[in-house]
Every structure is written in structure tokens, then in C-alpha cells.
mmCIF file of the N, C-alpha and C atoms, coordinates in Angstrom:
data_MODEL
# 
_entry.id   MODEL 
# 
loop_
_atom_site.group_PDB 
_atom_site.id 
_atom_site.type_symbol 
_atom_site.label_atom_id 
_atom_site.label_alt_id 
_atom_site.label_comp_id 
_atom_site.label_asym_id 
_atom_site.label_entity_id 
_atom_site.label_seq_id 
_atom_site.pdbx_PDB_ins_code 
_atom_site.Cartn_x 
_atom_site.Cartn_y 
_atom_site.Cartn_z 
_atom_site.occupancy 
_atom_site.B_iso_or_equiv 
_atom_site.pdbx_formal_charge 
_atom_site.auth_seq_id 
_atom_site.auth_comp_id 
_atom_site.auth_asym_id 
_atom_site.auth_atom_id 
_atom_site.pdbx_PDB_model_num 
ATOM 1   N N  . MET A 1 1  ? -11.153 100.917 -255.252 1.00 0.00 ? 1  MET A N  1 
ATOM 2   C CA . MET A 1 1  ? -11.341 99.575  -255.138 1.00 0.00 ? 1  MET A CA 1 
ATOM 3   C C  . MET A 1 1  ? -11.838 99.691  -253.571 1.00 0.00 ? 1  MET A C  1 
ATOM 4   N N  . LEU A 1 2  ? -11.718 100.718 -253.236 1.00 0.00 ? 2  LEU A N  1 
ATOM 5   C CA . LEU A 1 2  ? -12.069 101.018 -251.909 1.00 0.00 ? 2  LEU A CA 1 
ATOM 6   C C  . LEU A 1 2  ? -13.647 101.000 -251.767 1.00 0.00 ? 2  LEU A C  1 
ATOM 7   N N  . PHE A 1 3  ? -14.286 101.322 -252.641 1.00 0.00 ? 3  PHE A N  1 
ATOM 8   C CA . PHE A 1 3  ? -15.927 101.521 -252.927 1.00 0.00 ? 3  PHE A CA 1 
ATOM 9   C C  . PHE A 1 3  ? -16.239 99.907  -253.481 1.00 0.00 ? 3  PHE A C  1 
ATOM 10  N N  . ASN A 1 4  ? -15.761 99.454  -253.865 1.00 0.00 ? 4  ASN A N  1 
ATOM 11  C CA . ASN A 1 4  ? -16.315 97.999  -254.081 1.00 0.00 ? 4  ASN A CA 1 
ATOM 12  C C  . ASN A 1 4  ? -15.934 96.848  -252.865 1.00 0.00 ? 4  ASN A C  1 
ATOM 13  N N  . ILE A 1 5  ? -15.483 97.361  -251.849 1.00 0.00 ? 5  ILE A N  1 
ATOM 14  C CA . ILE A 1 5  ? -15.169 96.360  -250.858 1.00 0.00 ? 5  ILE A CA 1 
ATOM 15  C C  . ILE A 1 5  ? -16.089 97.017  -250.145 1.00 0.00 ? 5  ILE A C  1 
ATOM 16  N N  . ALA A 1 6  ? -16.644 98.547  -249.703 1.00 0.00 ? 6  ALA A N  1 
ATOM 17  C CA . ALA A 1 6  ? -17.803 99.187  -249.225 1.00 0.00 ? 6  ALA A CA 1 
ATOM 18  C C  . ALA A 1 6  ? -19.160 98.914  -249.605 1.00 0.00 ? 6  ALA A C  1 
ATOM 19  N N  . ALA A 1 7  ? -19.133 98.529  -250.861 1.00 0.00 ? 7  ALA A N  1 
ATOM 20  C CA . ALA A 1 7  ? -20.460 98.359  -251.377 1.00 0.00 ? 7  ALA A CA 1 
ATOM 21  C C  . ALA A 1 7  ? -20.540 96.750  -251.061 1.00 0.00 ? 7  ALA A C  1 
ATOM 22  N N  . GLY A 1 8  ? -20.076 95.665  -251.163 1.00 0.00 ? 8  GLY A N  1 
ATOM 23  C CA . GLY A 1 8  ? -20.252 94.344  -250.925 1.00 0.00 ? 8  GLY A CA 1 
ATOM 24  C C  . GLY A 1 8  ? -20.211 94.228  -249.412 1.00 0.00 ? 8  GLY A C  1 
ATOM 25  N N  . LEU A 1 9  ? -19.677 94.838  -248.667 1.00 0.00 ? 9  LEU A N  1 
ATOM 26  C CA . LEU A 1 9  ? -20.052 94.912  -246.924 1.00 0.00 ? 9  LEU A CA 1 
ATOM 27  C C  . LEU A 1 9  ? -21.585 95.222  -246.783 1.00 0.00 ? 9  LEU A C  1 
ATOM 28  N N  . LEU A 1 10 ? -21.880 96.718  -247.550 1.00 0.00 ? 10 LEU A N  1 
ATOM 29  C CA . LEU A 1 10 ? -23.338 96.708  -247.473 1.00 0.00 ? 10 LEU A CA 1 
ATOM 30  C C  . LEU A 1 10 ? -24.226 96.271  -247.812 1.00 0.00 ? 10 LEU A C  1 
ATOM 31  N N  . ILE A 1 11 ? -23.786 95.334  -248.907 1.00 0.00 ? 11 ILE A N  1 
ATOM 32  C CA . ILE A 1 11 ? -24.862 94.689  -249.537 1.00 0.00 ? 11 ILE A CA 1 
ATOM 33  C C  . ILE A 1 11 ? -24.836 93.222  -248.163 1.00 0.00 ? 11 ILE A C  1 
ATOM 34  N N  . PHE A 1 12 ? -24.134 92.718  -248.371 1.00 0.00 ? 12 PHE A N  1 
ATOM 35  C CA . PHE A 1 12 ? -24.042 91.464  -247.538 1.00 0.00 ? 12 PHE A CA 1 
ATOM 36  C C  . PHE A 1 12 ? -24.847 91.939  -245.771 1.00 0.00 ? 12 PHE A C  1 
ATOM 37  N N  . GLY A 1 13 ? -24.178 93.291  -245.164 1.00 0.00 ? 13 GLY A N  1 
ATOM 38  C CA . GLY A 1 13 ? -24.706 92.928  -244.151 1.00 0.00 ? 13 GLY A CA 1 
ATOM 39  C C  . GLY A 1 13 ? -26.173 93.560  -244.567 1.00 0.00 ? 13 GLY A C  1 
ATOM 40  N N  . TYR A 1 14 ? -26.897 93.890  -245.571 1.00 0.00 ? 14 TYR A N  1 
ATOM 41  C CA . TYR A 1 14 ? -28.405 94.495  -244.980 1.00 0.00 ? 14 TYR A CA 1 
ATOM 42  C C  . TYR A 1 14 ? -28.234 92.569  -245.344 1.00 0.00 ? 14 TYR A C  1 
ATOM 43  N N  . SER A 1 15 ? -28.599 92.043  -245.887 1.00 0.00 ? 15 SER A N  1 
ATOM 44  C CA . SER A 1 15 ? -28.691 90.739  -246.586 1.00 0.00 ? 15 SER A CA 1 
ATOM 45  C C  . SER A 1 15 ? -28.621 90.070  -245.002 1.00 0.00 ? 15 SER A C  1 
ATOM 46  N N  . GLY A 1 16 ? -28.061 90.028  -244.429 1.00 0.00 ? 16 GLY A N  1 
ATOM 47  C CA . GLY A 1 16 ? -27.629 89.302  -243.234 1.00 0.00 ? 16 GLY A CA 1 
ATOM 48  C C  . GLY A 1 16 ? -28.771 90.010  -242.246 1.00 0.00 ? 16 GLY A C  1 
ATOM 49  N N  . TRP A 1 17 ? -28.807 91.190  -242.194 1.00 0.00 ? 17 TRP A N  1 
ATOM 50  C CA . TRP A 1 17 ? -29.571 91.375  -241.317 1.00 0.00 ? 17 TRP A CA 1 
ATOM 51  C C  . TRP A 1 17 ? -30.883 91.239  -241.519 1.00 0.00 ? 17 TRP A C  1 
ATOM 52  N N  . ALA A 1 18 ? -31.687 91.270  -242.608 1.00 0.00 ? 18 ALA A N  1 
ATOM 53  C CA . ALA A 1 18 ? -32.586 90.819  -243.224 1.00 0.00 ? 18 ALA A CA 1 
ATOM 54  C C  . ALA A 1 18 ? -33.283 89.085  -242.924 1.00 0.00 ? 18 ALA A C  1 
ATOM 55  N N  . LEU A 1 19 ? -32.204 88.587  -243.455 1.00 0.00 ? 19 LEU A N  1 
ATOM 56  C CA . LEU A 1 19 ? -32.284 87.111  -242.927 1.00 0.00 ? 19 LEU A CA 1 
ATOM 57  C C  . LEU A 1 19 ? -32.659 86.536  -241.236 1.00 0.00 ? 19 LEU A C  1 
ATOM 58  N N  . VAL A 1 20 ? -31.812 87.509  -240.663 1.00 0.00 ? 20 VAL A N  1 
ATOM 59  C CA . VAL A 1 20 ? -31.793 87.317  -239.064 1.00 0.00 ? 20 VAL A CA 1 
ATOM 60  C C  . VAL A 1 20 ? -33.369 87.857  -239.084 1.00 0.00 ? 20 VAL A C  1 
ATOM 61  N N  . LYS A 1 21 ? -33.555 88.760  -239.189 1.00 0.00 ? 21 LYS A N  1 
ATOM 62  C CA . LYS A 1 21 ? -35.742 89.320  -238.636 1.00 0.00 ? 21 LYS A CA 1 
ATOM 63  C C  . LYS A 1 21 ? -36.313 88.371  -239.199 1.00 0.00 ? 21 LYS A C  1 
ATOM 64  N N  . TYR A 1 22 ? -36.105 88.037  -240.361 1.00 0.00 ? 22 TYR A N  1 
ATOM 65  C CA . TYR A 1 22 ? -36.966 86.512  -240.807 1.00 0.00 ? 22 TYR A CA 1 
ATOM 66  C C  . TYR A 1 22 ? -36.992 86.177  -240.042 1.00 0.00 ? 22 TYR A C  1 
ATOM 67  N N  . TYR A 1 23 ? -35.868 84.864  -239.420 1.00 0.00 ? 23 TYR A N  1 
ATOM 68  C CA . TYR A 1 23 ? -35.798 83.781  -238.827 1.00 0.00 ? 23 TYR A CA 1 
ATOM 69  C C  . TYR A 1 23 ? -36.750 84.335  -237.535 1.00 0.00 ? 23 TYR A C  1 
ATOM 70  N N  . LYS A 1 24 ? -36.219 85.828  -237.116 1.00 0.00 ? 24 LYS A N  1 
ATOM 71  C CA . LYS A 1 24 ? -36.454 85.581  -235.947 1.00 0.00 ? 24 LYS A CA 1 
ATOM 72  C C  . LYS A 1 24 ? -38.139 85.898  -235.749 1.00 0.00 ? 24 LYS A C  1 
ATOM 73  N N  . LYS A 1 25 ? -38.894 86.317  -236.854 1.00 0.00 ? 25 LYS A N  1 
ATOM 74  C CA . LYS A 1 25 ? -40.282 86.777  -237.006 1.00 0.00 ? 25 LYS A CA 1 
ATOM 75  C C  . LYS A 1 25 ? -40.569 85.314  -237.133 1.00 0.00 ? 25 LYS A C  1 
ATOM 76  N N  . SER A 1 26 ? -40.322 84.420  -238.027 1.00 0.00 ? 26 SER A N  1 
ATOM 77  C CA . SER A 1 26 ? -41.176 83.473  -238.317 1.00 0.00 ? 26 SER A CA 1 
ATOM 78  C C  . SER A 1 26 ? -40.820 82.442  -237.285 1.00 0.00 ? 26 SER A C  1 
ATOM 79  N N  . LYS A 1 27 ? -40.010 82.547  -236.096 1.00 0.00 ? 27 LYS A N  1 
ATOM 80  C CA . LYS A 1 27 ? -40.183 81.450  -234.854 1.00 0.00 ? 27 LYS A CA 1 
ATOM 81  C C  . LYS A 1 27 ? -40.951 82.113  -234.200 1.00 0.00 ? 27 LYS A C  1 
ATOM 82  N N  . GLN A 1 28 ? -41.780 83.644  -234.070 1.00 0.00 ? 28 GLN A N  1 
ATOM 83  C CA . GLN A 1 28 ? -42.926 83.801  -232.772 1.00 0.00 ? 28 GLN A CA 1 
ATOM 84  C C  . GLN A 1 28 ? -44.443 83.339  -233.817 1.00 0.00 ? 28 GLN A C  1 
ATOM 85  N N  . GLY A 1 29 ? -43.885 82.605  -234.780 1.00 0.00 ? 29 GLY A N  1 
ATOM 86  C CA . GLY A 1 29 ? -45.831 82.096  -234.825 1.00 0.00 ? 29 GLY A CA 1 
ATOM 87  C C  . GLY A 1 29 ? -46.599 83.043  -235.721 1.00 0.00 ? 29 GLY A C  1 
ATOM 88  N N  . LYS A 1 30 ? -47.385 82.825  -236.228 1.00 0.00 ? 30 LYS A N  1 
ATOM 89  C CA . LYS A 1 30 ? -48.036 83.637  -237.294 1.00 0.00 ? 30 LYS A CA 1 
ATOM 90  C C  . LYS A 1 30 ? -48.808 84.655  -236.734 1.00 0.00 ? 30 LYS A C  1 
ATOM 91  N N  . CYS A 1 31 ? -49.864 84.405  -235.808 1.00 0.00 ? 31 CYS A N  1 
ATOM 92  C CA . CYS A 1 31 ? -50.511 85.752  -235.234 1.00 0.00 ? 31 CYS A CA 1 
ATOM 93  C C  . CYS A 1 31 ? -49.205 86.369  -234.218 1.00 0.00 ? 31 CYS A C  1 
ATOM 94  N N  . ALA A 1 32 ? -48.277 86.102  -233.627 1.00 0.00 ? 32 ALA A N  1 
ATOM 95  C CA . ALA A 1 32 ? -47.180 86.765  -233.060 1.00 0.00 ? 32 ALA A CA 1 
ATOM 96  C C  . ALA A 1 32 ? -46.892 87.977  -233.842 1.00 0.00 ? 32 ALA A C  1 
ATOM 97  N N  . ALA A 1 33 ? -46.343 87.282  -234.962 1.00 0.00 ? 33 ALA A N  1 
ATOM 98  C CA . ALA A 1 33 ? -45.485 88.182  -235.584 1.00 0.00 ? 33 ALA A CA 1 
ATOM 99  C C  . ALA A 1 33 ? -46.178 89.661  -236.299 1.00 0.00 ? 33 ALA A C  1 
ATOM 100 N N  . CYS A 1 34 ? -47.068 89.594  -236.203 1.00 0.00 ? 34 CYS A N  1 
ATOM 101 C CA . CYS A 1 34 ? -48.398 90.118  -237.531 1.00 0.00 ? 34 CYS A CA 1 
ATOM 102 C C  . CYS A 1 34 ? -48.598 91.986  -236.847 1.00 0.00 ? 34 CYS A C  1 
ATOM 103 N N  . GLU A 1 35 ? -48.325 92.465  -237.893 1.00 0.00 ? 35 GLU A N  1 
ATOM 104 C CA . GLU A 1 35 ? -48.425 93.716  -236.750 1.00 0.00 ? 35 GLU A CA 1 
ATOM 105 C C  . GLU A 1 35 ? -49.624 93.985  -236.424 1.00 0.00 ? 35 GLU A C  1 
ATOM 106 N N  . LEU A 1 36 ? -50.776 93.677  -236.995 1.00 0.00 ? 36 LEU A N  1 
ATOM 107 C CA . LEU A 1 36 ? -52.265 93.860  -236.534 1.00 0.00 ? 36 LEU A CA 1 
ATOM 108 C C  . LEU A 1 36 ? -52.412 93.007  -235.199 1.00 0.00 ? 36 LEU A C  1 
ATOM 109 N N  . ASN A 1 37 ? -51.298 92.576  -234.663 1.00 0.00 ? 37 ASN A N  1 
ATOM 110 C CA . ASN A 1 37 ? -51.273 91.249  -233.284 1.00 0.00 ? 37 ASN A CA 1 
ATOM 111 C C  . ASN A 1 37 ? -52.472 92.074  -232.554 1.00 0.00 ? 37 ASN A C  1 
ATOM 112 N N  . ASN A 1 38 ? -52.621 93.275  -232.222 1.00 0.00 ? 38 ASN A N  1 
ATOM 113 C CA . ASN A 1 38 ? -52.862 93.591  -230.898 1.00 0.00 ? 38 ASN A CA 1 
ATOM 114 C C  . ASN A 1 38 ? -54.750 94.100  -231.357 1.00 0.00 ? 38 ASN A C  1 
ATOM 115 N N  . HIS A 1 39 ? -55.309 94.333  -233.102 1.00 0.00 ? 39 HIS A N  1 
ATOM 116 C CA . HIS A 1 39 ? -56.040 94.809  -233.320 1.00 0.00 ? 39 HIS A CA 1 
ATOM 117 C C  . HIS A 1 39 ? -56.680 93.664  -234.131 1.00 0.00 ? 39 HIS A C  1 
ATOM 118 N N  . CYS A 1 40 ? -56.489 92.290  -233.987 1.00 0.00 ? 40 CYS A N  1 
ATOM 119 C CA . CYS A 1 40 ? -57.121 91.485  -235.640 1.00 0.00 ? 40 CYS A CA 1 
ATOM 120 C C  . CYS A 1 40 ? -58.087 90.583  -234.116 1.00 0.00 ? 40 CYS A C  1 
ATOM 121 N N  . ASN A 1 41 ? -58.944 90.417  -235.221 1.00 0.00 ? 41 ASN A N  1 
ATOM 122 C CA . ASN A 1 41 ? -59.876 89.950  -234.772 1.00 0.00 ? 41 ASN A CA 1 
ATOM 123 C C  . ASN A 1 41 ? -59.860 88.280  -235.130 1.00 0.00 ? 41 ASN A C  1 
ATOM 124 N N  . SER A 1 42 ? -58.943 87.761  -235.686 1.00 0.00 ? 42 SER A N  1 
ATOM 125 C CA . SER A 1 42 ? -58.915 86.100  -236.098 1.00 0.00 ? 42 SER A CA 1 
ATOM 126 C C  . SER A 1 42 ? -58.681 85.312  -234.768 1.00 0.00 ? 42 SER A C  1 
ATOM 127 N N  . LYS A 1 43 ? -59.080 84.477  -235.338 1.00 0.00 ? 43 LYS A N  1 
ATOM 128 C CA . LYS A 1 43 ? -59.499 83.666  -234.149 1.00 0.00 ? 43 LYS A CA 1 
ATOM 129 C C  . LYS A 1 43 ? -58.155 82.732  -233.791 1.00 0.00 ? 43 LYS A C  1 
ATOM 130 N N  . CYS A 1 44 ? -56.568 83.075  -233.972 1.00 0.00 ? 44 CYS A N  1 
ATOM 131 C CA . CYS A 1 44 ? -55.417 82.360  -234.230 1.00 0.00 ? 44 CYS A CA 1 
ATOM 132 C C  . CYS A 1 44 ? -55.044 82.490  -232.989 1.00 0.00 ? 44 CYS A C  1 
ATOM 133 N N  . LYS A 1 45 ? -55.886 83.245  -231.788 1.00 0.00 ? 45 LYS A N  1 
ATOM 134 C CA . LYS A 1 45 ? -55.303 83.503  -230.230 1.00 0.00 ? 45 LYS A CA 1 
ATOM 135 C C  . LYS A 1 45 ? -55.989 82.681  -229.826 1.00 0.00 ? 45 LYS A C  1 
# 
């Protein structure tokens, strides 16, 4: 039973962290959140 609780907390904790990370990146905009932000040649800046 303790293992089930720990596994559930781990799964829900990771999903919450992933959703928060996705939300923060989506608020930055397309080019600001891109990994190639400093080396990009596109016209979105």
C-alpha cells in the first residue's frame, strides 16, 4: 500500500510539473521559448 501511494504521488507530481513547465513556455511566445532562440535566423524577432 505504501508503494502505491508513493507511485501515485510520483506520477501526479511529475504530471503537475510538466503542465506548469508547458504553461510557462507557452506564455513566453513562440520564439522566446525556442531552444534555438540565440541562433535562430527566422523573422519572428
